[in-house]
Each structure stands twice: as structure tokens, then as C-alpha cells.
C-alpha positions in Angstrom: 112.7 57.8 174.5 110.2 56.1 173.1 107.2 54.0 174.7 107.0 50.5 173.3 103.9 48.2 173.9 105.7 45.4 171.7 106.0 42.4 174.4 109.1 42.0 172.1 111.3 45.6 172.7 113.5 43.8 175.3 115.1 40.8 173.3 118.4 41.1 173.8 121.2 40.7 171.1 123.2 37.3 171.0 126.3 37.5 172.8 129.5 35.3 173.1 128.0 34.0 176.0 125.8 32.1 174.1 128.8 29.7 173.1 129.9 28.6 176.4 128.7 25.5 177.0 130.6 24.8 173.6 130.1 25.7 169.5 127.7 24.0 167.4 128.0 25.1 163.6 125.0 22.9 162.5 123.2 19.7 163.5 126.0 17.4 165.1 128.8 19.6 164.4 130.0 20.1 168.1 132.9 22.5 168.4 135.3 23.4 171.0 136.3 27.2 171.0 139.7 29.0 170.8 140.1 30.6 174.4 140.9 34.5 173.8 141.5 35.1 177.3 145.3 33.2 177.6 146.1 34.0 173.4 149.0 36.0 172.9 148.7 38.9 172.0 150.6 42.1 170.3 153.6 39.6 169.4 152.5 39.3 165.6 152.9 42.5 163.3 150.4 44.1 161.9 149.7 43.2 157.8 149.8 46.4 155.4 147.3 45.5 152.7 149.2 45.7 149.5 148.1 48.2 146.8 146.9 48.9 143.6 147.9 51.8 141.8 144.6 52.5 139.9 145.5 56.1 139.0 146.3 55.2 135.7 143.6 56.7 132.7 141.5 53.8 131.6 142.3 51.8 134.2 141.0 48.0 133.8 141.3 45.5 136.4 140.0 42.2 137.1 139.6 41.0 140.8 139.0 37.0 141.9 137.0 36.2 145.0 138.9 33.1 145.9 139.5 30.9 148.6 142.5 30.7 150.8 144.0 29.4 153.9 145.6 32.1 155.9 147.3 32.9 158.9 145.3 35.0 161.1 147.9 34.9 164.0 146.1 32.4 165.7 148.3 29.3 168.3 147.1 26.4 169.9 147.5 26.0 173.5 151.0 24.7 173.0 151.8 27.8 170.9 151.8 25.9 167.6 150.8 28.6 164.9 147.1 27.7 163.5 146.0 28.3 159.7 142.4 29.4 158.8 140.2 28.9 155.7 138.9 32.2 154.7 137.8 34.1 151.7 139.6 36.1 150.0 139.8 39.2 146.8 143.2 39.5 144.7 143.7 40.5 141.1 143.8 38.0 138.7 146.6 35.9 138.5 147.5 37.1 142.2 147.3 35.6 145.7 143.7 36.5 147.2 144.0 37.8 150.6 141.9 38.6 153.5 141.3 41.7 153.6 141.8 42.3 149.8 144.2 44.6 148.3 143.8 48.2 148.7 143.2 50.2 145.7 144.6 53.7 145.4 142.5 55.7 142.9 142.3 59.6 142.0 139.8 62.1 141.8 138.2 61.9 138.1 140.4 59.2 136.7 137.7 56.5 136.2 138.4 52.7 136.4 136.4 49.1 135.5 136.9 46.6 137.7 135.5 43.2 136.6 134.7 41.1 139.8 135.1 37.5 139.2 133.6 34.8 141.6 135.9 32.0 141.6 134.9 30.3 145.2 134.7 26.4 145.4 131.3 24.7 144.4 129.6 25.4 147.4 126.0 23.6 147.8 124.5 26.8 148.7 121.9 27.2 150.2 120.9 24.1 151.7 122.4 21.3 153.1 126.0 20.4 154.6 128.8 22.4 152.1 126.4 25.6 151.8 129.5 27.8 152.5 131.9 28.3 154.5 129.5 29.4 157.1 126.3 27.8 158.2 123.2 29.0 156.0 120.1 30.1 157.0 118.1 29.1 154.1 114.6 30.3 155.3 115.2 34.2 155.5 114.9 36.0 152.6 118.4 35.4 150.4 119.6 35.3 146.9 118.8 31.9 146.1 120.4 30.5 142.9 118.7 27.4 141.8 121.4 25.2 140.7 123.7 26.3 143.6 126.8 28.1 144.0 127.4 30.8 146.2 125.9 34.7 145.3 128.3 37.4 145.9 128.4 41.1 144.6 130.9 43.8 144.9 129.5 46.9 146.5 132.3 50.1 146.7 131.0 51.7 150.1 130.9 55.5 150.0 131.3 55.5 146.1 128.9 57.7 144.2 128.5 54.6 141.7 125.6 54.5 139.1 123.3 52.2 140.2 124.6 49.4 137.6 128.1 49.2 139.4 126.6 49.7 142.8 126.4 46.3 144.2 122.9 45.8 144.6 121.8 43.1 146.9 120.0 41.6 144.1 122.6 41.9 141.3 124.4 38.7 142.7 126.1 36.3 140.7 127.1 32.9 141.4 130.4 31.2 140.0 131.5 32.0 136.8 128.2 34.2 136.4 126.5 30.7 136.0 123.5 32.0 137.5 122.5 35.9 138.1 120.2 37.9 140.1 116.9 39.9 139.3 119.2 43.4 139.0 122.2 42.4 137.7 123.3 44.3 134.8 127.2 43.6 133.7 130.4 42.0 134.7 132.2 45.2 134.6 131.9 47.9 136.9 132.8 51.7 136.7 134.1 53.5 139.0 133.7 57.4 137.9 135.9 58.7 141.1 134.0 62.2 140.7 134.0 62.8 144.5 136.5 64.1 146.8 139.3 62.7 148.7 138.2 59.6 151.1 138.5 56.6 152.8 136.0 54.2 150.7 135.9 50.1 151.0 134.5 47.4 149.0 133.0 44.7 150.4 130.9 41.9 149.4 126.6 42.7 149.4 124.5 40.0 148.0 121.0 39.4 149.4 120.5 37.8 152.9 124.4 36.2 153.3 126.3 39.8 153.6 127.5 39.3 156.9 128.6 35.4 155.9 130.4 36.8 153.2 132.2 40.1 154.8 132.7 37.7 157.7 134.5 35.4 155.7 137.0 37.8 154.2 135.0 39.9 151.5 136.3 43.0 152.1 139.2 45.7 151.2 140.2 49.4 151.4 139.7 52.1 148.4 141.6 55.2 148.7 140.6 58.2 146.5 142.9 60.6 146.2 142.5 64.5 144.8 144.6 67.7 144.0 143.9 69.0 147.3 145.0 65.5 149.6 148.3 65.4 147.6 149.0 68.7 148.1 148.8 68.5 151.7 151.3 65.4 151.5 153.6 67.2 149.1 153.6 70.1 151.6 154.7 68.2 154.2 151.3 68.7 155.9 150.2 65.1 156.2 151.9 61.7 156.6 152.5 60.0 153.4 154.1 56.6 151.6 154.6 54.4 154.7 153.2 56.7 157.5 150.1 56.5 156.0 148.4 53.1 157.1 145.0 51.6 156.7 143.3 49.3 159.6 140.2 47.8 159.5 139.1 46.6 163.2 137.2 43.4 162.8 135.8 40.6 165.8 135.7 36.8 164.9 135.3 33.7 167.1 137.2 30.4 166.1 137.5 26.8 166.9 140.8 25.1 168.5 141.5 23.9 165.3 141.8 27.5 163.9 138.5 27.7 161.5 136.4 30.8 161.4 132.9 30.2 163.9 130.0 31.9 163.3 127.2 31.2 165.8 123.9 29.8 164.2 122.0 28.0 167.0 119.8 28.7 169.9 118.3 32.3 168.8 116.0 33.9 171.2 112.4 33.3 170.4 109.1 34.6 171.5 106.6 32.4 172.3 103.8 31.5 170.3 105.3 31.1 167.1 105.9 28.1 164.7 108.8 25.9 165.3 112.2 27.1 163.9 113.1 24.7 161.3 116.1 22.8 162.1 119.5 23.5 161.0 121.4 26.6 161.1 119.2 30.2 162.2 120.2 33.9 161.8 120.7 35.3 164.8 120.2 38.8 166.3 123.6 40.2 166.2 127.1 39.0 166.6 129.9 39.4 168.9 133.1 37.9 168.4 135.6 37.2 171.3 139.2 37.7 169.2 140.0 41.2 167.8 141.7 41.2 164.5 143.1 44.5 162.4 144.0 43.4 158.8 143.5 40.2 159.3 145.5 39.7 162.4 144.7 39.0 166.0 145.6 42.0 168.2 148.8 43.0 166.1 151.9 45.1 166.6 153.1 47.8 164.9 156.7 49.2 164.8 156.5 53.3 164.9 158.9 56.0 164.6 158.9 59.2 167.4 156.4 61.1 164.3 153.0 61.8 162.8 151.0 59.1 161.4 148.0 58.5 159.5 145.8 55.3 160.0 142.7 55.3 157.9 140.4 53.4 160.1 137.3 51.0 159.9 134.9 49.3 161.6 134.4 46.3 159.6 132.5 44.4 162.3 128.9 42.8 162.1 127.5 44.5 164.9 130.4 45.4 167.2 130.0 49.1 168.1 134.0 50.6 169.3 134.5 53.5 171.5 138.5 53.4 170.7 141.0 55.3 172.9 145.1 55.3 172.3 146.7 54.8 176.0 150.0 54.8 177.2 149.6 51.3 179.0 147.7 48.1 178.1 145.8 48.3 181.5 145.0 51.8 183.2 147.7 54.6 181.8 146.4 57.8 180.4 144.6 58.4 177.1 146.6 60.1 174.6 145.2 62.7 172.3 144.7 62.5 168.7 143.6 64.4 165.7 140.9 63.4 163.4 141.2 64.6 159.9 138.6 63.3 157.6 135.2 61.2 157.8 133.4 58.4 155.6 134.2 60.5 152.8 136.0 63.3 153.0 138.4 65.7 154.9 137.2 67.9 157.8 138.0 71.8 157.4 140.2 71.5 160.2 141.2 68.6 162.5 139.6 68.0 165.5 141.5 67.1 168.7 140.0 63.4 170.6 141.0 61.5 173.2 137.9 59.4 172.6 136.1 57.8 169.5 133.2 56.5 168.7 133.2 54.0 165.8 129.9 52.4 164.7 130.2 49.4 162.0 130.7 50.9 158.7 131.9 53.8 159.8 135.6 55.3 159.0 137.8 57.7 160.2 140.9 59.4 159.6 143.3 59.9 162.1 146.6 62.0 162.7 148.8 60.0 165.4 151.8 61.7 167.0 154.3 59.7 168.7 157.0 62.2 168.3 159.1 62.9 171.7 158.8 58.9 172.7 161.4 57.0 173.7 162.7 54.0 172.2 161.2 51.1 173.9 157.8 53.1 174.9 154.3 51.6 174.1 151.1 52.7 173.4 147.7 50.8 173.0 144.5 50.9 171.4 141.7 49.9 174.0 138.0 49.6 173.7 135.5 50.5 176.0 132.7 49.9 173.9 130.0 46.9 175.0 130.1 43.7 174.3 126.5 43.7 173.8 124.8 46.2 171.9 125.1 49.8 172.0 122.3 51.4 173.6 123.8 54.8 173.9 125.5 57.4 176.5 124.8 58.6 180.3 125.0 61.8 180.9 128.3 61.2 182.7 129.4 59.6 179.7 129.6 55.5 180.5 127.6 53.5 178.8 123.8 52.9 179.0 121.9 50.1 179.7 118.9 51.2 178.2 117.4 51.6 181.4 118.9 54.0 183.5 121.9 52.1 184.5 125.6 51.2 183.2 126.2 48.5 180.7 129.6 47.0 181.1 132.4 47.9 178.8 134.2 45.4 176.7 136.3 43.0 178.4 139.5 44.2 179.2 141.1 40.7 178.8 139.8 40.5 175.1 137.7 42.6 173.2 138.6 45.8 175.1 142.2 45.2 173.7 142.6 46.4 170.0 146.4 46.4 169.3 149.7 47.8 170.1 152.4 50.7 169.0 156.3 49.7 170.0 157.9 52.8 169.3 161.7 52.2 167.7 164.2 54.4 166.9 164.1 55.9 163.0 165.7 53.9 160.5 170.1 55.8 160.0 169.5 55.7 156.1 166.5 57.4 154.5 167.4 57.1 151.1 164.6 55.8 148.9 166.4 52.6 147.8 165.6 51.5 151.3 161.8 52.6 151.4 159.3 49.6 150.6 156.0 49.3 149.3 154.4 52.5 148.8 156.8 54.8 147.1 154.9 55.0 143.6 151.7 56.6 145.7 153.7 60.0 146.8 156.6 59.7 144.4 157.6 63.4 144.4 158.4 63.4 148.1 159.9 60.7 150.5 158.3 62.0 153.6 161.0 62.1 155.4 160.3 65.3 157.9 157.8 65.2 160.6 154.3 66.2 159.0 153.1 70.0 160.1 149.7 69.3 160.6 147.8 70.4 163.8 144.3 71.8 165.3 145.3 75.2 163.3 145.7 73.4 160.1 143.4 73.9 156.7 142.5 70.9 155.6 140.1 71.6 152.9 137.6 74.6 151.8 134.9 75.4 153.9 132.1 72.9 153.2 128.9 74.5 152.3 125.4 73.4 154.1 123.3 71.9 151.5 119.7 73.4 150.8 117.1 71.4 150.8 114.9 71.7 147.1 113.4 68.3 147.9 111.0 66.4 150.0 111.3 65.8 153.6 111.2 61.9 154.6 109.8 60.5 157.7 111.6 57.0 158.1 111.6 54.7 161.4 113.7 51.9 162.8 112.0 49.3 164.3 112.3 46.0 165.8 109.8 43.2 164.7 109.5 39.7 164.9 109.8 37.2 161.9 107.3 34.4 161.5 109.5 32.2 163.6 109.5 34.8 166.6 112.8 35.7 166.0 114.2 39.5 166.3 113.9 41.4 162.9 115.2 44.9 162.8 113.0 46.2 160.0 113.2 50.1 158.3 109.7 51.7 157.4 108.2 55.0 157.3 106.1 56.8 159.8 102.7 56.8 157.8 103.0 53.3 156.9 105.3 51.7 159.6 107.5 49.0 159.2 108.3 47.3 155.9 110.2 44.5 154.5 112.7 44.9 151.6 110.3 43.6 148.9 107.7 45.8 149.5 106.8 48.9 147.3 109.5 51.5 147.4 108.4 54.4 149.5 111.5 56.8 149.0 111.7 58.0 145.4 113.8 61.3 145.2 113.7 63.0 141.6 117.5 63.5 140.2 119.1 66.3 141.8 116.5 66.5 144.6 118.1 67.4 147.9 116.0 66.0 150.5 115.8 65.9 154.3 116.1 62.4 156.0 114.0 62.3 159.2 115.1 59.1 160.9 113.4 57.9 164.1 115.0 55.1 166.2 111.9 53.3 167.9 114.6 50.5 169.0 116.6 50.2 171.9 119.3 50.0 170.5 121.9 52.1 168.6 121.7 51.6 164.6 124.7 53.1 161.9 122.1 53.8 158.9 124.1 53.7 155.4 122.5 55.5 152.3 124.2 54.2 148.9 125.1 56.5 146.6 125.2 59.6 148.4 127.2 61.7 150.8 124.9 63.3 153.2 125.7 66.1 155.9 124.1 65.6 159.6 121.8 68.2 160.4 121.1 67.0 164.1 119.8 64.8 166.8 116.3 65.4 168.9 114.6 63.0 171.6 111.1 62.5 170.8 108.2 60.3 172.8 105.7 58.3 171.1 104.6 54.8 171.5 104.9 51.9 168.9 101.8 49.4 168.0 102.2 46.2 166.7 100.8 45.4 162.8 101.3 41.9 160.9 104.6 42.2 159.3 104.5 40.4 155.6 107.4 38.0 155.3 109.0 37.4 152.0 107.4 33.5 151.9 104.1 34.6 152.4 103.8 34.4 156.0 103.7 37.3 158.6 105.2 37.7 161.8 105.3 41.1 163.8 105.9 44.8 162.8 105.1 48.0 164.1 104.0 51.5 163.5 105.3 54.6 165.7 103.1 57.4 166.7 105.2 60.1 167.8 103.5 62.3 170.6 106.4 65.3 171.3 109.7 66.2 170.4 112.2 67.0 172.6 113.0 70.1 171.9 116.6 69.3 172.6 117.9 69.1 168.9 121.8 69.1 168.7 123.8 69.4 165.7 126.2 66.8 164.8 129.7 66.0 166.8 132.3 68.3 165.9 134.6 65.0 164.3 131.1 64.0 162.4 130.8 67.7 160.9 131.7 67.0 157.3 130.5 64.6 154.6 129.0 61.2 156.0 127.0 58.0 154.3 127.1 56.2 157.4 125.5 57.7 160.8 125.4 56.4 164.1 121.2 56.9 165.1 120.6 56.4 168.9 117.9 54.9 170.4 115.0 57.6 171.7 116.3 60.1 168.7 115.3 61.8 165.7 118.6 61.4 163.4 118.2 64.1 160.6 120.1 64.0 157.3 120.3 66.0 154.1 121.9 64.6 150.8 121.5 65.1 147.2 120.4 62.2 145.0 122.0 63.0 141.5 122.2 59.6 139.4 119.3 58.2 138.4 118.2 54.4 139.4 118.0 51.9 142.0 119.9 51.9 145.2 119.4 50.9 148.8 119.9 52.2 152.4 119.7 50.2 155.5 121.6 49.5 159.0 125.4 48.4 158.5 125.0 45.9 161.5 125.0 43.2 159.2 123.1 40.8 160.7 120.4 43.4 160.8 120.1 44.2 157.3 120.7 40.6 156.1 117.1 40.0 158.1 115.5 42.8 156.5 116.6 45.8 158.1 117.1 47.2 154.2 114.8 49.1 151.9 115.2 50.0 148.2 114.9 53.6 147.0 114.9 54.9 143.6 116.0 58.1 142.0 114.1 59.6 139.1 111.2 57.7 137.7 110.6 54.6 138.9 110.8 52.0 135.7 108.9 49.0 135.4 109.4 46.4 138.3 111.8 49.3 140.1 109.6 49.1 143.0 106.1 46.9 141.6 104.5 50.3 141.6 103.2 51.9 145.3 99.6 52.2 143.0 99.7 48.5 141.6 100.5 47.2 145.7 97.1 48.4 146.6 95.0 46.0 144.3 93.3 43.3 145.5 95.5 40.0 145.8 94.9 37.4 143.2 94.8 33.9 145.2 96.3 30.5 143.6 95.2 27.4 145.4 94.7 23.8 146.0 91.1 23.7 144.8 92.2 24.5 141.0 91.5 28.7 141.9 93.4 30.7 139.4 94.1 34.6 139.2 93.1 35.8 136.1 95.0 38.5 135.1 92.9 41.2 132.9 94.4 44.2 131.1 93.0 46.6 128.7 95.0 47.4 125.5 94.1 51.0 124.0 96.0 49.7 120.5 97.1 46.8 118.7 100.6 45.5 119.9 103.2 42.9 121.7 102.0 42.0 125.1 104.4 40.4 127.9 102.9 39.1 131.1 105.3 37.6 133.9 105.0 36.3 136.9 108.0 37.3 139.5 108.8 36.1 142.9 109.6 38.5 145.9 113.4 38.8 145.0 112.4 40.1 141.3 113.3 36.3 139.6 110.8 35.5 136.6 108.9 32.2 137.6 106.9 32.1 134.8 106.3 34.1 131.3 102.5 33.5 130.6 102.3 35.4 127.7 104.2 37.1 124.7 102.9 37.9 121.7 100.7 40.3 119.7 97.4 41.4 120.9 94.7 43.4 119.6 93.2 46.1 120.8 90.6 45.7 123.6 90.0 43.8 127.2 92.7 40.6 127.7 92.6 37.9 130.3 95.7 35.3 131.3 95.4 33.0 134.0 98.4 31.4 135.9 98.1 27.4 136.8 100.5 28.0 139.6 103.7 26.2 138.2 106.9 27.8 136.8 108.5 27.9 133.4 109.6 24.0 133.7 106.4 23.0 134.7 107.2 22.5 138.4 104.8 23.7 141.0 106.0 27.1 142.5 106.2 27.0 146.2 103.6 29.0 148.6 104.2 32.4 149.2 103.7 36.1 147.4 104.2 36.7 143.9 104.0 39.7 141.1 102.1 39.7 138.2 103.2 42.0 135.4 101.8 43.0 132.0 104.4 45.2 129.7 102.8 46.6 126.7 104.4 49.8 125.1 104.0 52.2 127.7 101.2 50.0 129.7 102.9 48.4 132.8 100.5 46.8 135.4 101.7 45.1 138.4 99.9 43.4 140.7 100.0 40.8 143.9 99.5 37.2 143.4 99.4 34.7 146.7 100.3 31.1 145.7 98.7 29.1 148.3 99.2 25.7 148.4 
């Protein structure tokens, strides 16, 4: 365990209880919550996402993001159905849905996708009508000048080129009217050069990922390969309609059926400047309705045979501890098999009765309803907490972080997920009577019950990676922003906590195999996700250490409170991954007081990110860029340049003099960037002779307007010369 000297170490997450006195989406917008306790459960069928056949050579798709009205299985107290406004994805000229349609792609068959923002013209980020949900414009967010909602699609788990990765600052507004500083192109390219896996696509715009995903911008992307296809063709794995993807998400609603996202009364540490009026980011979000594939507490008719469920935790902050029970309450936990992790099949199935899933994780399961009679029921129940996960006690109960027990989810609401109703198999199994998914496995109709069991070989041996590159020591921190709100942060053991915009510290070379040791110095578990790579978990080990405060720069030039960890000792109790984690992962649960070691090969050049997949955390600075290969200009603003003296622009007419030396005559460009990487002012663009030069910035942007106070960066580029300096604008 870590020993923290920080006064804010025990700040708790924001739970559902904050809305008991009434919901409020913004000033003067009091609303009444929809009561989950008496809401009908297990009466509406589970929606099955439409599938897109993306296995064709030279596939080219256009996916639109649109606002739609959809029924999420909600009812008013008088049992009148309630409709909900959501954002969804859909193919061009087809209806958008939440969740979006499922891509089914094939290994080594690349596709191209143009993601189009067709959302209504919201007044983002300020004022009423900024978004479907309340926006806090004071955190570090994508900030278009003319309005319009920023969006960008990320293929989570994809081995994707940087330009198509969906970087947080590659955002674009409606019609590509404005683009972020790392936007490269409209059409994304997916090589699909990895093994079969359960991937998913979702929005990833800087600072509003939690809102855009909560509004509905997410969908599955299943990748096939020859090994998996043979397992289905040979009757080992379930296929066709017996393979179903399921995303579990928690939500809150107003009594008229509309989405509600809390944005008031964040927990504030005393002694900070007052929070500006209006919506505020909160530390975590825990909803009181459970949705599966976009419907509250659904039911699914199943035949007495094996099914394959591609499970995804798509929630903001909630960790699920799932069990399949033969009764709605009480009863006996039913065994099931896990056959795959985030990005690949396991070598052999792992038998389980309990499954932990952190936000962003996927688990590929086979559940056997064989031997059951028509009318039998099986329930997925959740024994995870309605609060941040803090780990487990030795007896398997939820830890409260102080030696006690944290209560599990409310058994009347969030402790229930969905129900399976066993029905007799249809009498007529002819292909003509099948629906929906025949094309995906056209060589077989999956009539026979699959043969998979615990002894089945699912894939060739997964060889452990061999380290060839650096060992990086990274840290998860809990800090405070400039208003005294909880601000989770990433950082390094040597430098302490670091914000998103600070210089890159992780810079593996192409094809380096690195070990990342991630120390969790917070009181909560965090699901840490790395873009680009599939990694292996090496082990987890306890540690003792102390966290001391340090000033933490904020995106607007102010300061909050960060930390720096000193590790006193390791526990000597390192244990390898759980059997159902012993495969390829892209997201790993990292428990408090432990260092989690992972190993990965960084084999594509360019800029990527790593972050906590608690969406409220990544939106409030628990995300950092990393770069593979030599870093070009502005990739990191240069670690060396970050140590240079600050230039200060002040109200007394002081202007920074940006000096540079040219070894030979040539074209020179001098620009001022804000912390988001957007160009604020082009100071110079001309040919200069060899020798010493200087140019000044008067604090205005390219339109002649005075730039707001905060941190900026100057950049001089001439041939191979790249010089970056930090500049602070003070009014």
C-alpha cells in the first residue's frame, strides 16, 4: 500500500446519491429523476446490432454520426414508453443507431472508413445548447472557435496507423468545418493486420469523450482470421445467431426519458478559487440504470445449447463483477468459459464463475445453456460496487481501502444486468428460416451444439515477448485542479505527475519491446489502456511509498496540486496475470498499492496515447501522448526545449523576444501555439540570411484579438532547425 501525505487522498468519487435532492443539468434546469427501483426489468428483448460485412477487398465505408430518437426500453410510471434522444453511428443513407452497427472485418483485408459528423449545430462549448449533455468549458477540451461539436472515432484495440488512430486532438466538427491540431485526413485506413479480436469503435475527442460516448457514439468491430473461422466451421465455436456482442453501460434518465449526466456539486477541496458558474466535470459517474446494447435490463431467448457472447464494459467509471445465476436473487452461480481477452483468443478456455471487467475491457465468453428446460431462466448479476473499485480483500469481498468491506451494487437495480429465457429450439432449422447473420459464416448453419470445453486448443502458443528496449517507470496519481476538484493524473517516477500538454516522456523507437511498470499511487483501481499495441501482463506486485505534493500546471496557465512518488520498497509478492488475462490485452486493471508490469512491441511510428479508460478521468488529464520513433517538430515540443526560460507577455508592454541562429540563409517560420497545439499567431514566414535573428509577440492572435492568459509555445522552423520555447501570457 502507498502512504500518502496528500490532504486530498481520500476524496471520493461522485456516486448516484448526489442526485437524491433532484437532478440539475445546469443553472435553473432542475429535473426529476426516472426511478430505477420500480422500473420494469427483463421484459424487453435484447437488441442485436446490425452487422456490416467489411471482409471484402478494398472495402470503403462512410459512417455518419447523427442525432436520433430511440427507445431504450424505458417506461413512465404509468407504463407509457419513453423515447430518448441519443447520438448514433450509421452507414451513409441508413438510420443511425445506438450502439452503432457492428463491423465484421477479416485479417489482412484492409478497409477505409470516412467518419462524418452530421450532428445538429450545437453551440459548443459555451452556453445553453452547447451539446446534448452539459459541457464544462473550463477543463482542457477540444475548443473550436466557431462552435460545432468536436468528434473523432477511435478503433479501440486496433493496430492502426497514427493518422487513423482517432487521436484526441484529431477532432473535427460538423462537415469538417474546423479540425484539431493533429487532424490528418478524413478517410481512416484500417490494415486489420492482427489476429481475431473483439474490438470496438467510439468517440475520443479531447475533454468530451465521456459526453460523446454517453450520448451513444460507440459500436463493435469484430475481426476474424482463418484460425477463428476454422474453429467455427469445424463446430468448435458458436457462430451465426449463436454469437452475440453485448455492451454493458450504466445511465441515468430524467422522468421524461431523456439522458441525464450529473454536472453540479463536485467535491471541492477547500482553499481554491471558486468554481465558475455552470456545468462542472465530476470525478466519476455511476448510473442507476443498466443498459445492454442500448436497452434497460433486457431479456434474450436462448436455446438449450452453447452461445458465444462478446462482452464489453462500455461504462464511464463502473467496474463489473459478473456472475451468471440461476435465480434473480440468491441461487447458484453457473460456470462459463472465457475464450478470449481484449485482442485475441486464449490458448485454452478458462472456466470461471466470476468475471471482473473494467471500463474498456472486452471478454469473449462461451455460456452453455444445454441441459436446461424451456422456461428456465439465467440472470447476469453484478457484484461490483456502486463506487470506485478499490480492490479485493483476501476473502474475495470488495475492499473499502481501509480494511473493511465495500458494499456490492444495489441488488434491486445496478446489481442486475439481464436475463436469459431458455426456449425450445425451432423445429425447422432450414437456412431460409435463419435471420440476420448467415453471410458471416456462410459455409455452415451451426446446427450442432459446439464441441468446445476446457481442453480445447483455441490457437497456437502465445510466446512471451522478449524485452529489447527501455523499462519505463510510470505512476498513477490523484491530484487537484485549479478549482480544487479531484484531477487524476499520469506521470513518471522521476518527474511526478504530468498533464496532457506537457512534453512527451515515453518515446520508444520503432520495433522496441518495452516493459512499462505502472505504480498506482491512488486509492482506486484504474483500467489503463495503450493505443496501438497489444501487450502482455507480466505481473503485479505491492509496494510501499510516499506521495508528496508538487505544483501541477493546468492548461490555462494556472496551477493545481500534483504529486511525486517515492517508492520505499517492493512487496516481493509479484504474481502473474490471472489465467483469463494470460493473453493479448490492450486494457489492464491496475489496483491501488500495486505496480503492474506489462510488455509490448511498439512497431508503428507516430503519435499515440495512453490513458485511464474511466472516461471521466481521461477527460480531466489522466491521459498522456507517447511517440514511437524519432519525434518531429511539435510532436512533443521537445523535452530539452521545455527546460528553457519562460518568456512573459504582460500588461506593461513586456513582449518576449524569440531569438534564433541560422547557420545558413533559408526560409524561416515562427509560430505561436496554444497548449492544444493549435496555431494562435504566425509571427514570421520569410527568407532570412545566416546569423542571429529575433522576433517579438505582442500577445495577439492572427485576427488581431488579444489572446487569453495562459501557457503558449513558440516554434522556429528552418530546414532541420526546430526550436521550441514555452511562453506565458499574463494580462
